[in-house]
C-alpha positions as CSV (number, residue, x, y, z in Angstrom):
1,M,39.1,63.8,32.8
2,N,37.9,60.3,33.7
3,T,40.7,58.7,35.7
4,N,39.0,55.4,36.6
5,F,41.7,53.7,34.6
6,Q,41.0,50.1,35.5
7,R,37.3,50.3,34.5
8,I,38.3,52.0,31.3
9,L,41.0,49.4,30.5
10,D,38.4,46.6,31.1
11,E,35.9,48.3,28.8
12,I,38.5,48.8,26.1
13,Y,39.7,45.2,26.3
14,E,36.1,43.8,25.9
15,E,35.3,46.2,23.1
16,T,38.4,45.4,21.1
17,L,38.7,41.6,21.6
18,P,36.5,41.0,18.5
19,L,39.2,42.5,16.4
20,L,41.5,39.5,17.1
21,G,42.1,37.7,13.8
22,Q,41.7,40.7,11.6
23,G,45.5,41.5,11.4
24,K,48.6,39.5,10.6
25,V,51.8,39.0,12.6
26,A,55.1,40.2,11.1
27,S,56.4,37.4,8.9
28,Y,59.5,38.9,7.3
29,I,61.4,38.1,10.6
30,P,61.0,34.4,11.0
31,A,61.1,34.5,14.8
32,L,58.2,36.9,14.9
33,A,56.1,34.8,12.6
34,E,56.0,32.1,15.3
35,V,54.4,34.4,17.9
36,N,50.9,33.4,19.1
37,P,48.7,36.0,17.4
38,A,45.9,35.7,20.0
39,Q,47.7,37.6,22.7
40,Y,46.7,41.1,23.9
41,G,47.6,43.2,26.9
42,I,47.5,46.8,28.1
43,A,49.4,48.4,31.0
44,I,49.3,51.9,32.5
45,Q,51.9,53.5,34.8
46,T,51.2,56.9,36.3
47,L,53.7,59.4,37.7
48,S,51.9,59.2,41.0
49,G,52.8,55.5,41.3
50,E,49.6,53.7,40.3
51,A,49.8,50.7,37.8
52,Y,46.9,49.2,36.0
53,Q,46.7,46.3,33.6
54,V,44.4,44.0,31.6
55,G,45.0,40.9,29.5
56,D,48.5,39.6,28.7
57,A,50.3,42.7,30.2
58,N,52.9,40.5,31.9
59,T,53.9,38.5,28.8
60,P,57.3,39.6,27.3
61,F,57.5,40.3,23.6
62,S,60.1,41.6,21.1
63,I,60.0,45.4,21.3
64,Q,61.6,45.9,17.9
65,S,61.5,49.5,16.8
66,I,60.3,50.8,20.2
67,S,64.0,50.3,21.1
68,K,64.9,53.2,18.8
69,V,63.6,55.6,21.5
70,F,66.1,54.2,24.0
71,T,69.1,54.5,21.7
72,L,68.0,58.0,20.5
73,T,67.7,59.0,24.2
74,M,71.2,57.6,25.0
75,V,72.8,59.4,22.1
76,F,70.9,62.7,22.3
77,G,71.6,63.0,26.0
78,R,75.4,62.6,25.3
79,V,76.0,64.5,22.0
80,G,73.1,67.0,22.1
81,E,72.3,69.1,19.0
82,A,75.3,67.7,17.2
83,L,73.2,64.6,16.4
84,W,71.1,66.6,13.9
85,S,74.0,67.0,11.6
86,R,73.7,63.3,10.8
87,V,70.0,62.6,11.0
88,G,67.0,64.8,10.2
89,R,63.8,65.6,12.2
90,E,61.1,65.3,9.5
91,P,58.6,62.6,8.6
92,S,59.9,60.4,5.8
93,G,56.7,59.9,3.7
94,N,58.3,56.7,2.6
95,A,58.6,53.1,4.0
96,F,60.6,52.9,7.2
97,N,63.3,50.9,5.3
98,S,63.3,52.9,2.0
99,L,66.6,53.1,0.1
100,V,65.4,55.6,-2.5
101,Q,65.0,58.6,-0.2
102,L,68.4,57.9,1.5
103,E,70.1,57.9,-1.9
104,T,68.6,61.1,-3.1
105,E,69.3,62.9,0.2
106,N,73.0,62.0,0.3
107,G,72.9,59.4,3.1
108,I,71.2,61.6,5.7
109,P,68.1,59.8,7.1
110,R,64.9,61.9,7.5
111,N,64.5,61.0,11.2
112,P,65.9,58.8,14.0
113,F,63.0,56.3,13.9
114,I,63.2,55.0,10.3
115,N,65.7,52.2,10.1
116,A,68.4,54.3,8.5
117,G,68.1,57.0,11.2
118,A,68.2,54.4,14.0
119,L,71.3,52.9,12.5
120,V,73.0,56.3,12.7
121,C,72.0,56.5,16.4
122,T,73.4,53.0,17.0
123,D,76.6,54.0,15.2
124,H,76.9,57.0,17.5
125,L,76.5,54.7,20.5
126,V,79.3,52.4,19.2
127,S,81.5,55.5,19.1
128,L,80.5,56.6,22.6
129,A,80.5,53.3,24.6
130,S,83.1,50.6,25.2
131,D,80.3,48.0,25.5
132,P,77.2,49.3,23.7
133,L,75.1,46.1,24.2
134,L,75.7,46.2,28.0
135,N,75.0,49.9,28.0
136,I,71.7,49.5,26.2
137,R,70.6,46.6,28.4
138,N,71.5,48.4,31.6
139,F,69.9,51.6,30.5
140,V,66.6,49.9,29.7
141,R,66.7,47.9,33.0
142,E,67.1,51.2,34.9
143,L,64.3,52.9,33.0
144,S,61.9,49.9,33.4
145,N,62.9,49.3,37.0
146,N,63.3,45.6,36.0
147,P,66.7,44.0,36.3
148,G,65.5,41.0,34.3
149,V,65.1,42.7,31.0
150,N,67.4,41.1,28.4
151,F,67.9,40.3,24.7
152,D,66.4,37.3,22.9
153,E,69.3,35.8,21.0
154,S,67.0,33.7,18.8
155,V,65.3,36.9,17.6
156,A,68.6,38.7,17.1
157,S,69.8,35.8,15.1
158,S,66.6,35.7,13.0
159,E,67.0,39.4,12.3
160,R,70.6,39.0,11.3
161,Q,69.8,36.2,8.9
162,T,67.1,38.3,7.1
163,G,68.5,41.8,7.6
164,F,69.6,42.4,4.0
165,R,67.8,45.7,3.6
166,N,69.3,47.0,6.8
167,A,72.7,46.0,5.5
168,A,72.0,47.8,2.3
169,L,70.9,51.0,4.2
170,I,74.0,51.0,6.4
171,N,76.4,50.4,3.6
172,L,74.8,53.1,1.5
173,M,75.2,55.6,4.4
174,K,78.8,54.3,4.9
175,S,79.5,55.3,1.2
176,F,78.3,58.8,2.0
177,G,80.5,59.0,5.1
178,N,77.6,58.9,7.6
179,I,78.6,55.7,9.4
180,E,81.8,55.9,11.4
181,N,82.2,52.3,12.7
182,D,82.4,48.8,11.3
183,V,79.0,48.1,9.6
184,D,78.9,44.5,10.9
185,E,79.4,45.7,14.5
186,V,76.7,48.4,14.2
187,L,74.3,45.9,12.7
188,N,74.9,43.4,15.4
189,I,74.1,46.0,18.1
190,Y,71.0,47.1,16.1
191,F,69.6,43.6,15.7
192,H,70.1,43.0,19.4
193,Q,68.4,46.3,20.5
194,C,65.4,45.3,18.4
195,A,65.4,41.9,20.1
196,L,65.0,43.3,23.6
197,M,62.2,41.4,25.4
198,M,59.9,43.4,27.6
199,N,56.3,43.3,28.7
200,C,53.6,46.0,28.7
201,H,54.5,47.0,32.3
202,D,58.2,47.2,31.5
203,L,57.6,49.5,28.6
204,A,55.0,51.7,30.4
205,R,57.5,52.2,33.2
206,A,60.5,52.7,30.8
207,F,58.7,55.5,28.9
208,L,57.6,57.4,32.0
209,F,60.7,59.6,32.0
210,L,59.3,61.2,28.8
211,A,56.1,62.1,30.7
212,N,58.3,63.5,33.5
213,Q,60.3,66.1,31.6
214,G,63.3,63.8,31.2
215,V,63.6,62.6,34.8
216,N,63.5,58.9,35.6
217,P,60.9,58.6,38.4
218,W,62.4,55.4,39.8
219,D,65.7,56.8,40.9
220,H,65.2,60.5,40.2
221,T,68.1,60.8,37.8
222,R,67.9,63.2,34.9
223,I,68.0,61.3,31.6
224,L,67.3,64.3,29.3
225,T,66.9,68.0,29.8
226,P,63.2,69.2,29.7
227,S,64.0,70.7,26.3
228,Q,65.4,67.4,25.0
229,A,62.5,65.4,26.4
230,K,60.1,67.7,24.6
231,R,62.0,67.1,21.4
232,V,61.9,63.3,21.7
233,N,58.2,63.5,22.4
234,A,57.7,65.7,19.3
235,L,59.6,63.2,17.1
236,M,57.4,60.4,18.4
237,Q,54.3,62.5,17.6
238,V,55.3,63.1,14.0
239,C,57.4,60.1,13.2
240,G,56.9,57.4,15.8
241,L,54.4,55.3,13.8
242,Y,55.8,55.6,10.3
243,D,53.0,55.6,7.8
244,D,50.5,55.5,10.6
245,S,51.8,58.6,12.3
246,G,49.3,61.0,10.9
247,E,46.4,58.6,11.6
248,F,47.7,58.1,15.2
249,A,47.9,61.8,15.8
250,F,44.4,62.2,14.3
251,T,42.7,59.4,16.2
252,V,44.8,59.1,19.4
253,G,46.5,62.5,19.9
254,L,49.5,61.3,21.9
255,P,53.3,61.0,21.3
256,G,53.9,57.3,20.7
257,K,56.2,54.7,19.3
258,S,55.3,51.4,17.7
259,G,57.2,48.2,16.8
260,V,56.4,45.3,14.4
261,G,56.4,43.0,17.4
262,G,52.9,44.5,18.0
263,G,53.7,46.9,20.8
264,I,52.7,50.6,21.0
265,V,53.8,52.9,23.8
266,A,52.4,56.4,24.3
267,I,52.7,59.1,26.9
268,I,50.5,61.8,28.4
269,P,52.9,64.5,29.6
270,N,53.1,65.0,33.4
271,Q,50.6,62.2,33.9
272,L,51.3,58.7,32.7
273,S,52.5,56.3,30.0
274,I,50.5,53.4,28.5
275,C,51.6,50.3,26.5
276,V,49.4,48.1,24.4
277,W,50.6,44.9,22.8
278,S,48.8,42.8,20.2
279,P,51.1,41.1,17.6
280,E,48.5,41.2,14.8
281,L,49.4,44.2,12.5
282,N,47.5,46.3,10.1
283,S,48.6,46.8,6.5
284,R,51.0,49.5,7.5
285,G,52.8,47.4,10.1
286,T,51.1,48.8,13.3
287,S,49.3,46.8,15.9
288,L,45.7,46.7,14.7
289,I,44.2,46.4,18.1
290,G,46.8,48.7,19.6
291,M,45.7,51.6,17.4
292,K,42.0,51.1,18.3
293,A,42.7,50.6,22.0
294,L,44.6,53.8,22.3
295,E,42.0,55.7,20.4
296,L,39.4,54.5,22.8
297,F,41.6,55.3,25.7
298,T,41.9,59.0,24.8
299,T,38.2,59.1,23.9
300,K,37.0,57.5,27.2
301,T,39.4,59.5,29.4
302,G,39.0,62.8,27.6
303,V,42.7,63.3,27.6
304,S,45.1,64.0,24.7
305,I,47.8,66.6,24.1
306,F,45.5,68.6,21.9
């Protein structure tokens, strides 16, 4: 294994810079459409304490669906296997916001990372916590070891104003009895969790517990059991990049999670986590440069889970 990570990051950055301009920023959320597309950063955090970066690794961005890993972790850690009576563990094979599959499968989402599944997790969290927004924010601050992580209210508002399909998903599930709380309250929490602002370093640090068998390396608290951490990693492997999950497994070979803000986070068990951010997306809604950068990372280091 080649562990000269800084040299490798520098090489990847130079090799992939020419791809800038080949993707498009997410435009269906107005606040994301305003993001400067020419930004690009990578950060690595190792379990032994080293940190590496290149480019715009310190620039905060909207993490969007990457937040689904945090709410899944919070709920799974509390309710355990009971979660799977309300959400499945299979790839969807359909768009991340599809209504058709949800209708035919009686309001049970295929997995926790498509929007419907994430809404079920958020609904669980509303049932479990007296102040879900505060709980999410504090949890992510602890995982990232950054007390400054916060929500971007302008992004949350933008999501709320355009979130008609998410409203349709949650109301459909409510009709099947798979949402327990007020739909507007759950949607408000969901839009805020997607509007968390973090940089590449924050996310690399925040995902490190999944490379550490469920233990937060910053304060040594156990977040998930080793078995639960393994299951979250498995879900990221097969469902974490939606329609790009198969391609990501094939070319990168790591558990990972993407968001339409342009971030992708991936982990190498027992070693490190890595975050790439470039807001220009490919046709399937994944960071175009992020996919290529992570493919080059596993190729140049010679490390994947396979």
